[in-house]
LOMI-54743 format. One record per residue: residue number from 1; residue in three letters; x, y negated, z negated of N, C-alpha, C, CB in turn. Coordinates in steps of 0.02 Angstrom, whole numbers, m for minus. Each point is the difference from the previous one (the first is absolute). Last residue first. Glycine has a CB too. Example, Ala and Ser with C-alpha at 12.3 -4.5 7.8 and 13.67 -1.06 7.14 Angstrom:
num,residuo,n.px,n.py,n.pz,ca.px,ca.py,ca.pz,c.px,c.py,c.pz,cb.px,cb.py,cb.pz
2,Ser,642,112,m354,42,m59,m3,m39,m55,m37,59,32,108
1,Ala,m44,254,m104,m45,m59,0,45,m60,0,m95,59,m62
% end
This chain:
num,residuo,n.px,n.py,n.pz,ca.px,ca.py,ca.pz,c.px,c.py,c.pz,cb.px,cb.py,cb.pz
333,Asn,748,299,363,25,m16,m67,66,37,m15,m119,m18,m38
332,Lys,8,53,243,11,m73,m4,30,m18,m67,m96,m20,77
331,Gln,27,242,m36,60,m16,38,18,m73,m5,m26,93,77
330,Val,m176,m19,m174,57,26,m37,66,m17,35,m72,94,m43
329,Glu,m128,m151,153,8,m40,m61,60,22,m41,m122,m16,m2
328,Leu,58,139,194,31,m64,19,11,m45,m61,m57,8,112
327,Tyr,m55,198,m145,69,12,22,35,m66,16,m34,113,46
326,Lys,m195,m122,m96,39,16,m60,74,11,18,m102,51,m52
325,Asn,m51,m83,228,11,m62,m37,42,11,m63,m109,m43,43
324,Ala,45,232,82,46,m41,40,16,m65,m37,m47,49,106
323,Arg,m114,93,m200,67,28,m7,51,m41,39,m49,114,m16
322,Leu,m179,m176,35,24,m8,m69,71,24,m8,m118,13,m41
321,Val,10,23,247,15,m71,m9,29,m12,m70,m92,m32,81
320,Ala,14,246,m35,60,m12,39,22,m73,m6,m33,91,80
319,Asn,m172,m27,m179,57,24,m37,66,m12,37,m73,85,m51
318,Glu,m136,m138,152,15,m45,m55,63,21,m37,m122,m23,m12
317,Arg,45,165,183,18,m65,28,21,m49,m55,m80,19,95
316,Ile,m6,192,m156,67,6,28,24,m68,25,m22,120,32
315,Asn,m198,m109,m107,46,11,m57,72,5,23,m92,58,m62
314,Met,m78,m68,224,14,m66,m29,45,6,m62,m109,m42,43
313,Tyr,47,248,68,31,m47,46,19,m66,m35,m66,51,93
312,Phe,m20,185,m152,31,m48,m47,33,m57,38,18,94,m82
311,Leu,m133,87,192,m39,m6,m61,26,m54,m47,m28,121,11
310,Ala,144,m62,195,m64,m35,11,m38,m13,m64,m5,53,112
309,Tyr,211,80,m102,10,m73,2,m67,m36,1,108,17,61
308,Asp,m115,218,m62,42,m19,m56,13,m76,m4,53,112,7
307,Ser,m187,45,148,m23,m65,m26,42,m25,m58,m114,31,37
306,Val,147,182,73,m1,m48,56,m17,m70,m25,m34,92,78
305,His,28,88,m236,67,m14,24,1,m54,54,31,118,m27
304,Tyr,m200,m11,m135,m8,m63,36,68,m24,27,m98,m31,m73
303,Ser,m12,289,m8,52,m51,5,m22,m62,39,83,92,m8
302,Asn,m193,129,m34,m4,m43,m59,47,m59,3,m33,100,m65
301,Gly,m33,m3,290,m8,43,m58,m11,m44,m61,73,89,51
300,Ile,m17,m245,100,16,65,28,m1,50,m57,70,m51,94
299,Arg,m167,m215,m36,14,51,m50,12,66,36,m70,m59,m88
298,Ile,59,m228,149,2,71,19,20,44,m59,28,m34,117
297,Tyr,m157,m204,m94,60,24,m34,3,76,8,m3,m96,m84
296,Gly,m180,m40,164,60,m26,33,65,22,m33,m67,m95,34
295,Lys,m153,95,m179,m2,m3,73,64,m30,28,m124,m10,m5
294,Lys,56,37,m231,45,50,28,5,m4,76,m29,73,m96
293,Asn,m37,m229,m133,m13,4,71,51,47,32,m47,m118,1
292,Gln,51,102,m233,m69,m19,11,m18,8,74,6,m79,m97
291,Met,187,232,m30,m13,m66,29,m74,m12,10,110,5,57
290,Thr,110,147,m186,m70,1,20,m17,m70,23,m30,94,m83
289,Thr,271,65,30,m38,m61,15,m73,16,14,104,m53,45
288,Trp,160,150,m143,m71,11,7,m34,m66,17,3,97,m82
287,Leu,252,m12,111,m39,m60,m13,m74,17,13,98,m77,31
286,Leu,121,240,m115,m46,m20,53,m36,m64,m19,m15,121,34
285,Gly,167,8,m176,38,m27,56,m42,m20,60,93,69,m39
284,Asp,m194,15,m163,46,51,27,38,m25,61,m77,88,m43
283,His,m86,m260,m14,m12,66,m29,46,50,35,m120,m28,m29
282,Leu,37,m257,4,53,48,15,m15,66,m34,84,m94,12
281,Gln,m266,m96,77,32,29,m59,54,48,23,m106,m12,m69
280,Thr,m92,m196,163,55,48,7,23,26,m68,35,m57,104
279,Glu,m240,m82,59,22,14,m68,53,54,6,m114,m32,m53
278,Cys,8,m154,245,29,63,m25,13,m1,m74,51,16,111
277,Asn,m151,m204,18,m26,61,31,21,64,m36,1,m60,108
276,Asn,17,m203,m114,m20,39,m58,m27,68,21,m26,m105,m62
275,Lys,31,m37,271,30,m19,m65,m29,43,m56,17,m117,42
274,Asp,14,135,233,m44,24,m54,34,m15,m67,m49,91,75
273,Met,57,m182,200,36,10,m63,m50,19,m55,89,m83,35
272,Arg,m72,111,255,m31,m32,m58,46,9,m60,m116,22,46
271,Asn,169,65,174,m56,m43,19,m35,m34,m59,m14,73,97
270,Phe,194,108,m39,26,m67,m12,m54,m53,13,116,40,30
269,Lys,m111,213,m22,m19,m40,58,19,m73,m8,m95,78,20
268,Leu,130,76,m197,48,12,54,m19,m36,64,24,109,m51
267,Pro,m97,m213,m189,m8,64,35,45,4,62,m117,6,m42
266,Val,158,m140,m191,m14,m17,69,m5,65,39,60,m113,m8
265,Ser,m74,9,m266,14,55,46,m18,m24,70,m23,89,m90
264,Gly,76,m232,m148,m26,7,68,24,61,37,m7,m121,2
263,Thr,42,56,m239,m13,m66,30,m21,4,73,82,m47,m79
262,Asn,m86,200,m156,9,11,73,m20,m64,37,m23,126,m12
261,Leu,m2,m98,m224,69,m14,17,14,9,74,32,37,m114
260,Thr,m243,14,15,8,m72,m1,72,m20,16,m92,m9,m84
259,Arg,19,238,55,m6,m27,67,8,m75,3,m74,96,28
258,Pro,195,47,m226,m68,m16,24,1,m31,69,m36,m15,m118
257,Ala,203,198,m2,3,m69,23,m68,m18,31,127,7,20
256,Lys,m31,189,m210,m44,m19,55,8,m74,16,m81,91,m33
255,Gly,289,50,m80,m68,m24,m13,m38,m20,63,40,m37,m110
254,Pro,200,114,81,m52,48,22,m72,m26,m8,79,88,m31
253,Ala,166,m220,88,m44,15,m56,m58,44,24,31,m108,m56
252,Thr,160,2,177,m10,72,0,m44,22,m58,112,14,55
251,Thr,m115,m258,88,34,36,m53,m10,74,10,m15,m97,m81
250,Trp,m92,m91,202,72,3,16,41,28,m57,m15,m98,75
249,Thr,m233,66,m37,35,m25,m60,74,m8,12,m86,54,m71
248,Leu,m60,24,243,m43,m50,m32,33,m31,m61,m99,61,41
247,Pro,196,118,92,3,m65,34,m50,m52,m25,39,63,98
246,Asn,102,150,m213,m70,m20,12,0,m69,33,m41,68,m100
245,Val,232,132,115,m13,m66,m30,m72,m19,18,123,m35,8
244,Cys,41,273,m11,m62,m35,18,m5,m65,m39,m57,110,26
243,Ala,215,137,38,1,m70,m23,m64,m34,23,126,m3,5
242,Cys,m161,260,m24,52,m42,30,m1,m70,m31,m9,65,108
241,Asn,m142,136,m140,56,m8,m46,59,m39,30,m35,106,m53
240,Lys,m128,m22,237,m12,4,m72,66,m8,m38,m99,75,20
239,Tyr,77,m61,222,1,m67,m29,m13,0,m75,m37,m45,109
238,Arg,29,236,47,69,m17,m18,4,m68,m35,40,67,98
237,Glu,m242,21,0,14,28,m67,70,m20,m24,m77,96,25
236,Phe,m26,m141,196,5,m54,m49,14,26,m71,m76,m67,71
235,Asn,35,206,125,67,m29,2,10,m53,m53,3,23,121
234,Gly,m209,116,m176,40,10,60,69,m32,m6,m104,3,66
233,Thr,m63,m112,m231,m2,67,29,45,3,61,m117,16,m42
232,Pro,80,m171,m206,13,3,72,0,72,24,67,m105,m7
231,Gln,m220,25,m200,69,19,13,11,2,76,5,67,m109
230,Gln,m192,m215,m51,16,54,46,74,15,2,m100,m31,68
229,Gly,m24,m151,m186,m11,64,m32,18,60,42,m88,m54,m62
228,Trp,55,m166,197,m1,2,m73,m15,71,m26,m36,m120,m1
227,Ala,155,87,240,m66,m13,m29,1,13,m75,m55,29,110
226,Val,287,m98,m1,m48,55,8,m66,m21,m32,93,87,0
225,Thr,171,m192,84,m69,m11,m22,m44,60,14,16,m121,20
224,Asn,253,52,m71,m38,43,44,m72,2,m25,103,70,29
223,Trp,139,m237,m53,m60,31,m27,m32,43,54,m19,m97,m79
222,Thr,251,m79,4,m30,52,42,m63,25,m34,112,34,46
221,Met,114,m227,m60,m70,17,m16,m25,53,48,m20,m116,m45
220,Phe,274,1,m58,m42,29,53,m69,17,m27,103,45,57
219,Cys,108,m243,m112,m33,63,m19,m38,30,59,m10,m43,m118
218,Gly,122,m181,78,51,52,7,m27,69,m14,84,m84,m32
217,Thr,m220,m107,m87,33,1,65,55,54,1,m25,m124,16
216,Gln,m223,47,m159,66,32,0,29,0,71,m34,73,m97
215,Ser,m189,m149,14,50,m48,25,70,29,2,m70,m91,m45
214,Ala,m129,212,m34,m21,m32,63,54,m45,30,m115,4,m42
213,Ser,169,222,m104,m31,m65,m13,m12,m35,66,56,m9,m114
212,Asp,55,220,96,m47,6,m56,m26,m67,m23,60,103,m34
211,Ala,85,50,250,m27,m62,m29,m47,15,m58,10,m55,112
210,Leu,202,206,m39,m71,m3,14,m29,m61,m35,m7,127,13
209,Pro,270,m134,50,m50,30,m45,m71,m3,28,73,m31,m95
208,Ile,186,41,184,m60,m35,22,m58,30,m40,46,m24,119
207,Asp,180,109,m129,0,m68,m26,m56,m44,28,123,11,m14
206,Lys,m102,229,58,41,m8,m60,m4,m70,m29,77,87,44
205,Phe,m276,46,98,60,m40,9,37,m9,m66,m55,m61,96
204,Glu,m139,196,m88,20,5,70,67,m35,13,m121,6,32
203,Thr,m26,51,m236,72,m14,2,27,8,70,10,39,m119
202,Lys,m237,1,74,10,m61,m39,73,m21,0,m97,31,m71
201,Ser,8,107,283,5,11,m72,12,m66,m36,46,116,19
200,Phe,m185,m77,220,64,m17,m30,0,16,m75,17,m90,87
199,Asn,m172,129,141,12,32,m65,70,m12,m25,m83,88,31
198,Met,m91,m249,125,50,54,7,16,26,m69,48,m52,106
197,Gly,m182,m151,m47,m28,57,36,50,56,13,m78,m79,51
196,Val,175,m171,m86,m65,27,m22,m19,62,41,m36,m115,m34
195,Ile,225,m73,m39,8,62,40,m57,47,m20,128,m13,7
194,Tyr,m29,m245,m41,m67,29,m2,2,62,45,m58,m114,m22
193,Ala,250,m49,m113,m15,48,53,m69,29,m12,122,27,15
192,Ala,31,m270,m79,m38,58,m23,m13,45,61,m55,m66,m94
191,Val,224,m111,84,m54,m28,m40,m41,56,m30,m5,m103,74
190,Leu,267,101,12,m64,35,0,m50,m34,m46,60,108,24
189,Gln,179,m161,16,m48,m36,42,m69,33,0,95,m36,71
188,Lys,98,127,m185,m13,m66,m30,m52,m40,39,118,0,m43
187,Lys,m34,212,119,m49,8,m53,m18,m68,m31,45,116,m24
186,Leu,130,m82,187,m65,m22,25,m55,7,m53,36,32,115
185,Pro,194,48,m150,m11,m72,m10,m69,m24,22,121,m14,17
184,Lys,m101,269,m97,34,m41,50,m15,m73,m10,m4,95,82
183,Gly,m94,107,m193,71,m2,m15,41,m43,48,m14,111,m48
182,Glu,m214,m68,142,18,33,m63,75,1,m9,m103,71,8
181,Phe,6,m162,197,m10,m39,m60,28,32,m63,m101,m46,53
180,Phe,103,140,178,23,m69,5,m1,m39,m65,m39,3,116
179,Asp,m29,236,m82,58,m10,43,30,m70,m3,m48,86,73
178,His,m153,m17,m197,56,42,m19,64,m19,38,m81,93,m26
177,Leu,m118,m202,84,20,m20,m67,59,41,m24,m118,m33,m24
176,Leu,21,91,228,36,m63,6,24,m24,m68,m70,m30,100
175,Lys,m67,217,m96,67,17,24,42,m63,11,m46,105,54
174,Ala,m179,m133,m109,36,27,m58,72,19,19,m109,42,m49
173,Thr,m36,m109,219,23,m57,m39,36,22,m64,m95,m68,47
172,His,m1,234,93,57,m32,33,25,m60,m40,m45,37,110
171,Arg,m146,77,m188,57,46,0,61,m33,29,m78,98,10
170,Ala,m124,m213,2,27,m2,m67,60,46,m7,m114,m27,m45
169,Gly,m6,28,247,37,m63,m7,31,m7,m68,m75,m52,82
168,Gln,m70,232,m39,65,10,32,43,m62,m5,m53,82,79
167,Ser,m126,m132,m228,2,69,24,68,14,33,m126,0,16
166,His,111,m248,m43,m54,44,m22,9,68,32,m78,m97,m15
165,Gly,225,m152,m55,m18,52,47,m57,42,m28,117,3,44
164,Ala,79,m226,m92,m68,26,m5,m12,54,52,m39,m111,m44
163,Ile,225,m77,m92,m4,61,41,m70,29,m8,126,23,m13
162,Ile,m6,m278,m21,m52,46,m22,0,58,49,m72,m92,m53
161,Ile,273,m101,m5,m36,47,42,m54,38,m40,103,12,72
160,Pro,72,m258,m59,m31,54,m40,m45,43,44,4,m73,m103
159,Arg,205,m54,219,m66,m15,m28,m26,59,m42,m24,m75,98
158,Gly,234,45,42,3,m3,m73,m66,m13,m34,113,m40,15
157,Lys,m87,66,229,40,m57,m23,m3,m9,m76,m21,m54,110
156,Asn,m107,193,74,m8,m6,m72,36,m60,m30,m11,123,m3
155,Trp,9,m48,244,m54,m42,m25,0,m12,m75,m65,41,95
154,His,227,95,45,m20,m57,41,m50,m48,m32,21,72,95
153,Gln,77,137,m193,55,m33,36,m20,m65,32,47,112,20
152,Leu,m208,28,m134,50,m25,m47,53,m41,36,m20,98,m73
151,Tyr,m144,11,205,m28,m54,m39,51,m31,m47,m111,57,6
150,Tyr,173,135,112,m3,m58,45,m28,m61,m37,m16,77,100
149,Glu,18,125,m216,69,m25,10,1,m60,46,43,116,m18
148,Phe,m246,m5,m11,18,m36,m61,70,m28,5,m76,74,m67
147,Ala,m2,61,243,m37,m63,m2,19,m41,m60,m94,54,59
146,Ala,182,162,m41,30,m43,51,m34,m69,1,29,101,68
145,Lys,m120,64,m208,65,m21,m25,33,m48,49,12,108,m62
144,Val,m209,m5,129,m15,m49,m53,66,m28,m28,m107,61,m28
143,Asp,124,114,185,m24,m62,31,m12,m54,m52,m53,68,91
142,Ala,112,144,m168,58,m30,34,m20,m64,36,50,114,15
141,Tyr,m216,23,m118,36,m44,m47,60,m34,34,m37,73,m95
140,Ala,m85,90,216,m40,m61,m9,37,m50,m45,m106,66,16
139,Phe,201,145,9,4,m35,64,m37,m67,m4,8,111,61
138,Asp,m25,36,m241,67,m31,1,10,m40,64,44,93,m70
137,Leu,m240,34,50,m2,m56,m47,67,m37,m1,m85,61,m70
136,Ala,71,134,200,m44,m52,28,m3,m61,m45,m68,89,56
135,Ala,186,102,m129,36,m33,54,m42,m56,31,61,107,23
134,Val,m163,27,m182,50,m42,m32,40,m38,52,7,80,m97
133,Arg,m162,79,171,m35,m58,m27,48,m48,m34,m102,70,m16
132,Glu,164,145,107,3,m56,46,m34,m62,m28,2,81,94
131,Pro,m4,136,m201,59,m42,m15,5,m61,45,58,103,m38
130,Asp,m294,13,m26,52,6,51,59,m45,m17,m88,27,88
129,Glu,m129,m10,m201,60,24,m33,58,11,49,m72,53,m86
128,Asn,m153,m231,81,30,58,32,64,20,m36,m48,m34,110
127,Tyr,m90,m163,m150,m41,57,m13,32,66,21,m99,m73,13
126,Phe,188,m151,21,m16,1,m71,m41,60,m20,5,m123,0
125,Ala,59,76,225,64,3,m35,m11,3,m76,55,m62,94
124,Arg,m232,28,67,13,70,m18,68,8,m35,m71,36,96
123,Leu,m4,m247,m2,m30,16,m65,18,71,m23,m93,m79,26
122,Ala,265,m41,138,m71,18,3,m24,21,m69,13,36,120
121,Ala,192,m210,m92,m14,72,2,m75,11,2,107,24,m64
120,Gln,9,m252,164,m26,33,m60,m8,75,11,m58,m105,m31
119,Arg,194,m97,138,m25,63,27,m20,47,m57,74,m13,103
118,Tyr,m86,m264,m110,48,55,m5,m32,64,24,56,m56,m97
117,Arg,m76,m239,64,m27,60,31,53,55,m11,m68,m66,88
116,Pro,59,m142,m263,27,31,61,m46,54,28,113,m24,m42
115,Ala,m135,m211,m111,m26,68,3,23,33,65,m101,m32,m69
114,Tyr,119,m203,m107,34,37,53,m25,72,m2,104,m75,m8
113,Val,m181,m181,m104,m11,71,11,37,25,61,m112,m12,m53
112,Arg,136,m186,m151,0,7,73,m2,74,17,64,m109,15
111,Gly,m169,27,m253,63,1,38,m11,5,75,54,51,m99
110,Ala,m230,m76,m75,60,4,m42,65,m6,40,m65,71,m78
109,Ala,m155,m65,174,m1,m58,m44,63,m4,m43,m125,6,m2
108,Asn,80,176,154,21,m60,35,m7,m64,m41,m31,57,104
107,Phe,m18,191,m148,58,m32,m30,18,m67,31,42,113,m26
106,Val,m218,37,101,m17,m18,m69,56,m39,m33,m72,102,m7
105,Ala,86,m3,228,m18,m71,m5,m21,m20,m70,m35,5,119
104,Gly,86,225,m64,59,m43,1,m16,m73,m10,51,82,75
103,Gln,m237,79,m66,48,8,m55,56,m51,1,m27,121,2
102,Gln,m159,m111,161,m30,25,m62,47,0,m59,m73,70,70
101,Val,148,m137,149,m56,m42,m19,m25,20,m69,m32,m15,121
100,Val,194,150,m27,30,m63,m21,m55,m49,m21,97,18,79
99,Cys,m164,186,12,29,10,m67,31,m64,m26,22,120,29
98,Thr,m102,m117,192,m56,m1,m48,25,9,m71,m76,45,89
97,Glu,228,m20,86,m16,m71,m10,m57,m8,m49,39,m24,116
96,Cys,17,241,m51,53,m27,m42,m13,m74,m14,82,82,48
95,Lys,m223,28,103,m14,23,m69,52,m28,m48,m53,105,44
94,Glu,84,m144,185,m57,m38,m24,m17,18,m73,m44,m6,118
93,Asn,213,129,m7,22,m69,m15,m57,m42,m27,85,10,90
92,Val,m134,207,m14,37,2,m63,22,m70,m20,39,118,26
91,Lys,m141,m95,182,m48,11,m53,33,2,m69,m71,63,81
90,Lys,208,m83,116,m40,m60,m13,m48,9,m59,9,m27,121
89,Asp,232,138,m63,m68,24,m10,m44,m59,m22,42,116,m30
88,Ser,201,m117,63,m40,m22,57,m73,23,m4,104,3,68
87,Leu,70,57,m226,m17,m71,m8,m39,m27,59,102,m13,m68
86,Asn,m105,268,m31,35,m38,50,m22,m73,m4,10,102,75
85,Ala,m4,100,m274,m38,m42,46,46,m36,48,m87,m14,m87
84,Asn,132,262,m32,10,m72,m10,m37,m40,54,111,22,m53
83,Trp,m126,222,38,19,m18,m68,4,m76,m12,62,107,m5
82,Val,m224,57,169,60,m42,4,15,m25,m70,m24,m34,120
81,Ser,m167,171,m82,51,33,41,66,m38,3,m92,47,67
80,Gly,m121,m111,m174,12,67,m24,54,36,37,m117,4,m33
79,Ser,54,m280,m26,13,53,49,11,68,m34,49,m85,77
78,Phe,m106,m155,m156,m29,62,m23,10,59,48,m84,m68,m59
77,Phe,155,m200,m36,13,45,56,m18,71,m21,92,m76,45
76,Val,m81,m124,m183,m61,m5,41,6,44,62,m18,m119,m42
75,Thr,144,60,m220,m9,44,57,m66,m14,36,69,87,m58
74,Pro,39,m292,m81,m10,72,m12,m9,39,65,m53,m28,m110
73,His,204,m209,81,m69,25,5,m3,76,m13,m26,m92,82
72,Val,195,m109,m174,2,58,44,m69,34,m2,126,16,m18
71,Tyr,6,m273,m46,m56,46,m8,5,56,52,m72,m93,m45
70,Phe,207,m123,m86,13,51,50,m50,56,m12,125,m29,8
69,Val,m94,m249,m73,m35,63,m11,18,48,56,m96,m58,m60
68,Asp,204,m186,m66,m15,42,57,m37,63,m22,101,m45,61
67,Val,m74,m224,m167,9,73,m8,m17,34,66,m29,m7,m123
66,Ala,m2,m226,77,72,9,m13,18,74,m5,2,m110,m59
65,Ala,m212,m36,194,21,50,m50,76,5,m5,m104,63,22
64,Asn,m48,m198,130,35,m32,m56,31,48,m50,m79,m93,13
63,Ala,m46,159,185,39,m58,25,42,m31,m55,m89,m21,84
62,Gln,m68,200,m126,63,22,29,44,m58,22,m57,104,37
61,Asn,m169,m71,m156,51,m49,m19,68,16,32,m61,m20,m107
60,Asp,m229,67,110,64,22,28,51,m55,m14,m57,70,91
59,Asn,m151,m77,m257,17,m5,70,67,33,18,m65,m104,2
58,Ile,m142,137,m182,73,m9,m5,28,4,70,5,50,m118
57,Thr,m236,m14,70,14,m69,m21,75,m13,m8,m110,m3,m57
56,Cys,m77,177,195,66,m4,m33,16,m73,m14,39,105,58
55,Gly,m238,m13,60,m4,m18,m70,66,m5,m37,m108,54,2
54,Pro,105,94,215,m52,m49,m17,0,m13,m75,m69,38,98
53,Pro,303,43,m6,m68,26,0,m50,m55,m15,43,112,m36
52,Leu,202,m128,166,m33,m15,m64,m71,28,2,71,m105,m16
51,Ser,189,122,164,m72,12,m11,m22,m18,m71,6,91,84
50,Asp,216,m90,41,m30,m63,m22,m72,8,m22,76,m59,78
49,Gly,66,235,17,24,m18,m66,m29,m64,m27,102,59,28
48,Ala,m141,26,196,m41,33,m51,21,m18,m71,m17,94,80
47,Asp,92,m275,95,m11,72,9,m40,28,m58,107,9,64
46,His,37,m239,44,m68,17,m21,m11,74,15,m42,m118,21
45,Arg,289,13,m82,m48,6,55,m69,17,m28,92,36,80
44,Asp,116,m50,m210,2,m60,43,m45,5,61,116,m17,m39
43,Pro,m79,193,m135,m28,m60,m30,m4,m61,45,44,43,m105
42,Leu,m76,222,170,57,m44,m11,m28,m66,m25,71,58,90
41,Ala,m159,216,m33,m9,m66,m30,67,m34,m9,m104,40,m59
40,Leu,89,163,176,m72,m10,m6,m15,m69,m29,m15,123,m16
39,Trp,237,m43,163,m25,m19,m66,m75,m11,2,110,m53,m27
38,Ala,37,98,214,12,57,m45,m26,m14,m70,100,30,67
37,Ala,m103,m193,111,m48,53,16,7,60,m46,1,m38,118
36,Ser,150,m151,m116,m59,m10,m43,m53,54,13,23,m123,m1
35,Ser,244,164,34,m59,m23,37,m60,m7,m47,43,56,105
34,Thr,165,31,m175,17,m68,22,m59,m31,37,122,32,8
33,Tyr,m122,195,m85,m23,m49,m48,26,m71,13,m4,92,m82
32,Asp,m57,139,217,51,m52,5,m21,m58,m45,32,34,119
31,Pro,m93,246,m116,m22,m69,0,59,m48,0,m103,34,m61
30,Ala,132,205,177,m8,m26,m68,m24,m72,3,91,77,m43
29,Pro,m156,80,252,60,m24,m35,m16,m23,m71,47,m34,110
28,Asn,m136,242,m72,50,m51,14,m30,m50,49,96,81,m21
27,Pro,m177,139,m159,m11,m49,53,55,m52,4,m122,17,m15
26,Arg,109,242,m59,24,m60,m33,m3,m56,52,76,65,m81
25,Asp,m133,149,149,m45,m13,m56,21,m62,m40,m24,122,m5
24,Lys,157,m39,182,m61,m26,29,m49,m20,m55,18,71,102
23,Lys,179,37,m164,15,m69,22,m62,m32,30,120,33,22
22,Glu,m137,191,m83,7,m42,m60,13,m73,19,43,99,m64
21,Ala,m47,64,232,m68,m12,m25,2,m47,m60,m37,112,42
20,Ala,240,m40,46,m31,m47,46,m70,m18,m24,67,47,95
19,Ser,46,118,m214,34,m64,m10,m31,m53,44,106,60,m28
18,Phe,m178,160,53,m27,m30,m60,32,m67,m16,m25,115,m42
17,Phe,107,3,230,m71,m16,9,m29,m34,m61,m10,99,77
16,Leu,231,m16,m85,m4,m61,41,m73,m21,9,106,33,59
15,Cys,m67,170,m167,21,m56,m43,m5,m66,38,77,76,m64
14,Leu,m113,119,185,m56,m11,m46,14,m59,m45,m27,122,4
13,Leu,196,m46,139,m51,m37,37,m60,m15,m44,38,55,106
12,Phe,132,76,m200,26,m67,14,m52,m42,36,117,46,6
11,Leu,m163,181,m43,m5,m38,m62,23,m72,9,18,105,m64
10,Phe,7,42,247,m71,m12,m13,m10,m43,m64,m28,109,57
9,Leu,244,m34,m2,m21,m54,45,m74,m18,m12,85,39,85
8,Ile,3,143,m200,28,m62,m26,m22,m59,42,99,62,m45
7,Gly,m157,150,121,m36,m16,m62,23,m65,m30,m15,121,m20
6,Pro,129,m37,211,m68,m22,16,m40,m19,m61,5,73,100
5,Leu,218,16,m133,m4,m68,25,m71,m22,18,115,14,42
4,Pro,m27,209,m123,m36,m45,m45,m12,m70,29,49,63,m93
3,His,m36,183,225,44,m56,m18,m39,m49,m43,67,14,106
2,Lys,m118,254,m95,m18,m64,29,48,m54,m25,m120,35,8
1,Met,169,236,29,m12,m51,m51,m14,m67,33,75,62,m81
% end
């Protein structure tokens, strides 16, 4: 009879191998949020968070703003073999900075922009059924959470907060809302949350309602943009029948919003402004859109997911200022 020890030893060594591989797949070291290098945008330095597109008439107001903005960028890491990005990856870092230019900086008229670097999960975490995908997303969120905790402890000082993110960034910012705001004292400091490009339900939060007016505060906004009259395909099918606010009206009304309400789309190259570009309508939890100028707004199948912010750039910019001012007015009175 063969002794069982060699088999047990083999299994033990196999476990060690996969454990080591797993540790290797989780890039280290963790970001040091005491260092400005761990931040894509900070309000007291010149960086991507200060960006303004051509033709923008609402200036960067970070020097005088009474509100803070905590923005989390979307996925720009597309590895098919590694689950989480390494912060030393120069190309990934450049793409993250571009996201701040295209999205995070839209809020610099309303508040001081803070945007952390984090070890984001690879895109396949949203397409793969491997249980490791959840671990990869949780690993990424741990960085975002650590950054937010550092922000609260060292910079917030009781100031009102706008929470913003897109796609993977929206997933992480929604978790911040659950962990730090919902049912907690910090909820009183929430101006609004722009958590765009993710499949949230209308009742995602117990005490943070879906917005239904342009000046409402303490609420959240989300939408998923698709071509007019189309249904999402592939991975985007999950966005049907989800929470959706129309960024041209800032309501959940199903009626058509004319392009005259679109105060400015800014293409992903950030090289021009297209006014009165988009017409929109809510349908089955999706934001249908058609536009006059399609150049520079990426479409994947029927989805304009990548352009969720770009198509409504000035509407978001103006709205963030409106909500911030409304919050400050109410607090003053």
